[in-house]
C-alpha positions as a LaTeX table, in Angstrom:
\begin{tabular}{lrrr}
\hline
Residue & $x$ (\AA) & $y$ (\AA) & $z$ (\AA) \\
\hline
Met1 & $-3.16$ & 24.40 & $-9.82$ \\
Asp2 & $-2.40$ & 21.72 & $-7.22$ \\
Lys3 & $-1.85$ & 18.16 & $-8.42$ \\
Leu4 & $-4.15$ & 15.74 & $-6.66$ \\
Pro5 & $-2.91$ & 12.46 & $-5.12$ \\
Ile6 & $-3.15$ & 9.39 & $-7.34$ \\
Val7 & $-4.21$ & 6.00 & $-5.97$ \\
Tyr8 & $-3.48$ & 2.85 & $-7.98$ \\
Val9 & $-5.69$ & $-0.24$ & $-7.64$ \\
Arg10 & $-4.36$ & $-3.45$ & $-9.21$ \\
Gly11 & $-6.26$ & $-6.25$ & $-10.87$ \\
Tyr12 & $-6.94$ & $-9.91$ & $-10.18$ \\
Ala13 & $-3.94$ & $-11.85$ & $-8.87$ \\
Gly14 & $-5.52$ & $-15.30$ & $-8.93$ \\
Pro15 & $-5.55$ & $-17.79$ & $-6.04$ \\
Thr16 & $-3.41$ & $-17.53$ & $-2.90$ \\
Ala17 & $-0.25$ & $-18.57$ & $-4.74$ \\
Gly18 & $-0.69$ & $-15.61$ & $-7.11$ \\
Ile19 & $-1.54$ & $-13.27$ & $-4.25$ \\
Asp20 & 1.66 & $-14.26$ & $-2.43$ \\
Ser21 & 3.60 & $-13.39$ & $-5.57$ \\
Ala22 & 1.80 & $-10.07$ & $-6.03$ \\
Val23 & 2.42 & $-8.79$ & $-2.51$ \\
Asp24 & 6.17 & $-9.32$ & $-2.92$ \\
Asp25 & 6.13 & $-6.42$ & $-5.40$ \\
Pro26 & 6.15 & $-3.12$ & $-3.43$ \\
Phe27 & 4.12 & $-1.43$ & $-6.17$ \\
Tyr28 & 1.79 & $-4.31$ & $-7.09$ \\
Gly29 & 3.03 & $-4.28$ & $-10.69$ \\
Phe30 & 2.32 & $-0.61$ & $-11.37$ \\
Asn31 & 5.95 & 0.26 & $-12.00$ \\
Arg32 & 6.46 & $-2.61$ & $-14.42$ \\
Gly33 & 7.60 & $-1.36$ & $-17.79$ \\
Ala34 & 8.80 & $-3.57$ & $-20.61$ \\
Thr35 & 11.93 & $-4.45$ & $-22.55$ \\
His36 & 11.48 & $-6.10$ & $-25.93$ \\
Val37 & 12.93 & $-6.52$ & $-29.36$ \\
Arg38 & 10.33 & $-5.23$ & $-31.80$ \\
Val39 & 10.17 & $-5.00$ & $-35.56$ \\
Gly40 & 10.29 & $-1.45$ & $-36.88$ \\
Gly41 & 8.61 & $-0.09$ & $-39.98$ \\
Asp42 & 11.51 & $-1.12$ & $-42.19$ \\
Gly43 & 11.30 & $-4.73$ & $-40.99$ \\
Asp44 & 14.46 & $-4.62$ & $-38.90$ \\
Pro45 & 14.33 & $-5.76$ & $-35.26$ \\
Leu46 & 14.94 & $-2.94$ & $-32.77$ \\
Phe47 & 15.57 & $-2.96$ & $-29.03$ \\
Tyr48 & 12.72 & $-1.14$ & $-27.26$ \\
Gln49 & 12.10 & $-0.32$ & $-23.61$ \\
Phe50 & 9.64 & 1.82 & $-21.69$ \\
Glu51 & 9.12 & 2.68 & $-18.04$ \\
Gly52 & 6.14 & 1.96 & $-15.83$ \\
Pro53 & 3.50 & 4.59 & $-14.97$ \\
Leu54 & 4.91 & 5.34 & $-11.50$ \\
Leu55 & 8.32 & 6.31 & $-12.86$ \\
Arg56 & 6.72 & 8.25 & $-15.72$ \\
Leu57 & 4.64 & 10.37 & $-13.34$ \\
Met58 & 7.60 & 11.01 & $-11.05$ \\
Thr59 & 9.94 & 12.09 & $-13.83$ \\
Asp60 & 7.46 & 13.93 & $-16.09$ \\
Glu61 & 4.99 & 15.39 & $-13.58$ \\
Gly62 & 6.97 & 15.74 & $-10.36$ \\
Tyr63 & 4.97 & 13.31 & $-8.26$ \\
Gln64 & 6.48 & 11.61 & $-5.20$ \\
Leu65 & 6.19 & 7.94 & $-4.27$ \\
Leu66 & 6.06 & 7.95 & $-0.46$ \\
Val67 & 6.44 & 4.41 & 0.83 \\
Gln68 & 9.13 & 4.67 & 3.56 \\
Gly69 & 8.79 & 1.00 & 4.55 \\
Asp70 & 5.01 & 1.07 & 5.04 \\
Gln71 & 2.87 & 3.61 & 3.24 \\
Arg72 & $-0.02$ & 3.37 & 5.71 \\
Gln73 & 2.28 & 3.84 & 8.69 \\
Tyr74 & 3.97 & 6.69 & 6.87 \\
Leu75 & 0.60 & 8.36 & 6.34 \\
His76 & $-0.32$ & 7.93 & 10.00 \\
Asp77 & 2.99 & 9.35 & 11.24 \\
Ala78 & 3.76 & 12.09 & 8.70 \\
Met79 & 2.81 & 15.68 & 9.41 \\
Asp80 & 3.17 & 17.28 & 5.97 \\
Val81 & 2.42 & 15.05 & 2.97 \\
Pro82 & 2.51 & 16.62 & $-0.52$ \\
Met83 & $-0.56$ & 16.47 & $-2.70$ \\
Ala84 & 1.47 & 15.40 & $-5.74$ \\
Ser85 & 1.92 & 11.91 & $-4.33$ \\
Leu86 & 1.39 & 8.34 & $-5.52$ \\
Trp87 & $-0.20$ & 5.56 & $-3.47$ \\
Val88 & $-0.77$ & 1.85 & $-4.09$ \\
His89 & $-3.85$ & 0.24 & $-2.56$ \\
Arg90 & $-2.31$ & $-2.99$ & $-1.19$ \\
Phe91 & $-5.61$ & $-4.76$ & $-0.59$ \\
Tyr92 & $-4.16$ & $-8.24$ & $-1.15$ \\
Asp93 & $-1.81$ & $-8.05$ & 1.85 \\
Gln94 & $-4.42$ & $-9.36$ & 4.28 \\
Ala95 & $-4.96$ & $-12.48$ & 2.16 \\
Ala96 & $-1.26$ & $-13.27$ & 1.67 \\
Thr97 & 0.47 & $-16.04$ & 3.59 \\
Thr98 & 4.03 & $-14.73$ & 3.21 \\
Phe99 & 3.84 & $-12.29$ & 6.13 \\
Leu100 & 3.53 & $-15.11$ & 8.66 \\
Pro101 & 5.93 & $-17.95$ & 9.50 \\
Pro102 & 4.94 & $-21.21$ & 7.79 \\
Pro103 & 2.88 & $-23.50$ & 10.02 \\
His104 & 4.36 & $-26.67$ & 11.50 \\
Glu105 & 2.77 & $-29.50$ & 9.56 \\
Asn106 & 3.55 & $-32.92$ & 8.18 \\
Val107 & 4.31 & $-33.58$ & 4.52 \\
Val108 & 0.74 & $-34.56$ & 3.64 \\
Arg109 & $-0.73$ & $-31.39$ & 5.17 \\
Arg110 & 1.93 & $-29.26$ & 3.48 \\
Val111 & 1.19 & $-30.74$ & 0.06 \\
Phe112 & $-2.55$ & $-30.31$ & 0.60 \\
Arg113 & $-2.07$ & $-26.66$ & 1.65 \\
Lys114 & 0.06 & $-25.93$ & $-1.40$ \\
Met115 & $-2.56$ & $-27.49$ & $-3.69$ \\
His116 & $-5.31$ & $-25.57$ & $-1.91$ \\
Gln117 & $-3.44$ & $-22.31$ & $-2.47$ \\
Gln118 & $-3.37$ & $-22.97$ & $-6.21$ \\
Val119 & $-7.17$ & $-22.85$ & $-6.50$ \\
Thr120 & $-8.52$ & $-20.62$ & $-3.70$ \\
Ala121 & $-8.04$ & $-17.05$ & $-2.50$ \\
Glu122 & $-9.02$ & $-17.18$ & 1.14 \\
Gly123 & $-9.08$ & $-13.86$ & 2.96 \\
Phe124 & $-9.94$ & $-11.76$ & $-0.09$ \\
Asp125 & $-13.22$ & $-10.33$ & $-1.27$ \\
Ile126 & $-14.01$ & $-7.26$ & $-3.34$ \\
Glu127 & $-16.20$ & $-5.55$ & $-0.75$ \\
Ser128 & $-13.51$ & $-5.71$ & 1.95 \\
Ala129 & $-10.98$ & $-4.33$ & $-0.54$ \\
Ala130 & $-13.44$ & $-1.51$ & $-1.32$ \\
Glu131 & $-13.86$ & $-0.72$ & 2.39 \\
Asp132 & $-10.09$ & $-0.51$ & 2.76 \\
Leu133 & $-9.86$ & 1.73 & $-0.30$ \\
Tyr134 & $-12.32$ & 4.17 & 1.26 \\
Ala135 & $-10.26$ & 4.25 & 4.47 \\
Leu136 & $-7.03$ & 4.80 & 2.50 \\
Ile137 & $-8.51$ & 7.70 & 0.53 \\
Met138 & $-9.84$ & 9.33 & 3.70 \\
Leu139 & $-6.37$ & 9.08 & 5.28 \\
Ile140 & $-4.71$ & 10.51 & 2.16 \\
Arg141 & $-7.17$ & 13.42 & 2.14 \\
Glu142 & $-6.53$ & 14.11 & 5.80 \\
Lys143 & $-2.74$ & 14.07 & 5.50 \\
Thr144 & $-2.33$ & 15.88 & 2.17 \\
Gly145 & $-5.12$ & 18.41 & 2.52 \\
Ala146 & $-6.43$ & 17.35 & $-0.89$ \\
Ser147 & $-10.19$ & 17.39 & $-1.24$ \\
Lys148 & $-10.17$ & 14.53 & $-3.76$ \\
Val149 & $-7.93$ & 11.92 & $-5.37$ \\
His150 & $-7.52$ & 10.44 & $-8.83$ \\
Leu151 & $-8.16$ & 6.68 & $-9.03$ \\
Val152 & $-6.29$ & 4.56 & $-11.60$ \\
Ala153 & $-7.39$ & 0.94 & $-11.72$ \\
His154 & $-6.47$ & $-2.09$ & $-13.77$ \\
Ser155 & $-8.86$ & $-4.95$ & $-14.53$ \\
Met156 & $-10.59$ & $-6.17$ & $-11.34$ \\
Gly157 & $-9.20$ & $-3.12$ & $-9.53$ \\
Gly158 & $-11.81$ & $-1.10$ & $-11.40$ \\
Leu159 & $-14.51$ & $-3.26$ & $-9.82$ \\
Val160 & $-13.00$ & $-2.67$ & $-6.38$ \\
Ala161 & $-13.11$ & 1.08 & $-6.99$ \\
Arg162 & $-16.66$ & 0.92 & $-8.37$ \\
Cys163 & $-17.76$ & $-1.09$ & $-5.35$ \\
Met164 & $-16.37$ & 1.64 & $-3.12$ \\
Met165 & $-18.08$ & 4.42 & $-5.07$ \\
Gln166 & $-21.41$ & 2.71 & $-5.72$ \\
Lys167 & $-21.84$ & 0.67 & $-2.53$ \\
Ile168 & $-19.48$ & 1.58 & 0.32 \\
Cys169 & $-19.97$ & 5.34 & $-0.07$ \\
Arg170 & $-23.75$ & 4.92 & $-0.24$ \\
Gln171 & $-24.40$ & 2.58 & 2.67 \\
Pro172 & $-27.41$ & 3.99 & 4.54 \\
Gly173 & $-26.66$ & 5.46 & 7.94 \\
Ser174 & $-22.88$ & 5.25 & 7.51 \\
Lys175 & $-22.33$ & 9.03 & 7.21 \\
Arg176 & $-19.65$ & 8.35 & 4.62 \\
Leu177 & $-18.74$ & 10.91 & 2.00 \\
Ser178 & $-20.18$ & 10.39 & $-1.46$ \\
Ala179 & $-17.96$ & 9.28 & $-4.34$ \\
Lys180 & $-18.22$ & 12.72 & $-6.00$ \\
Asp181 & $-16.69$ & 14.24 & $-2.84$ \\
Leu182 & $-13.78$ & 11.76 & $-2.86$ \\
Val183 & $-12.83$ & 11.08 & $-6.47$ \\
Ala184 & $-11.94$ & 13.75 & $-9.01$ \\
Arg185 & $-11.19$ & 11.37 & $-11.91$ \\
Phe186 & $-11.59$ & 7.61 & $-12.27$ \\
Phe187 & $-9.50$ & 5.83 & $-14.93$ \\
Thr188 & $-9.75$ & 2.12 & $-15.69$ \\
Tyr189 & $-8.08$ & $-0.10$ & $-18.24$ \\
Gly190 & $-8.96$ & $-3.71$ & $-18.92$ \\
Thr191 & $-11.84$ & $-3.60$ & $-16.42$ \\
Pro192 & $-14.81$ & $-5.88$ & $-17.27$ \\
His193 & $-17.50$ & $-3.25$ & $-16.57$ \\
Gly194 & $-20.01$ & $-5.24$ & $-18.60$ \\
Gly195 & $-19.15$ & $-8.59$ & $-17.02$ \\
Ile196 & $-17.18$ & $-11.50$ & $-18.45$ \\
Ala197 & $-18.40$ & $-13.91$ & $-21.13$ \\
Phe198 & $-16.90$ & $-17.40$ & $-21.32$ \\
Arg199 & $-16.79$ & $-19.70$ & $-24.31$ \\
Ser200 & $-18.48$ & $-22.39$ & $-22.23$ \\
Asp201 & $-22.20$ & $-21.99$ & $-21.49$ \\
Ala202 & $-21.69$ & $-23.80$ & $-18.18$ \\
Leu203 & $-19.14$ & $-21.18$ & $-17.03$ \\
Asp204 & $-21.47$ & $-18.35$ & $-18.06$ \\
Trp205 & $-24.25$ & $-19.96$ & $-16.03$ \\
Gly206 & $-21.85$ & $-20.33$ & $-13.08$ \\
\hline
\end{tabular}
């Protein structure tokens, strides 16, 4: 049985400053394992480490991570792409500021821009990220020959994927494929499917 491609969709990165940090990671955090000292059952501290999900799938299940400098360009150029492949939906790239040279500005403007980047996320919205996810999946299907993909999403990434399946795929007159024709399995962890409740009534109202 062929292994279907897996597409990872990351969660909320925060304002622009957080987005700039996220895009510096080639895998958007999905290969981040952990190294800790933990207390075992006998009460003694033990060194403990574990790998991230990308490495686990590559070593245990024989998947390939095909980045080659730019995964989208690789997909466009490659002729024979294996189905057992891993892809990261880099939807934050378009909202990042680190891909462009810094603007020429005076000290006041620079300070204001830095403060602005701590509280806003200009250039990002969930629906645009969902549109891009649909396009990525269609390209993966075309290049691998897979009929469907598996989606793995963390936190807000699950909302991006749901937006694609429930809204983008169902836009009237778009002639897009339905979600059931694109996605074989959809896994989320830490996704607020039921919304988010705040301790403050004012934030809930907002």
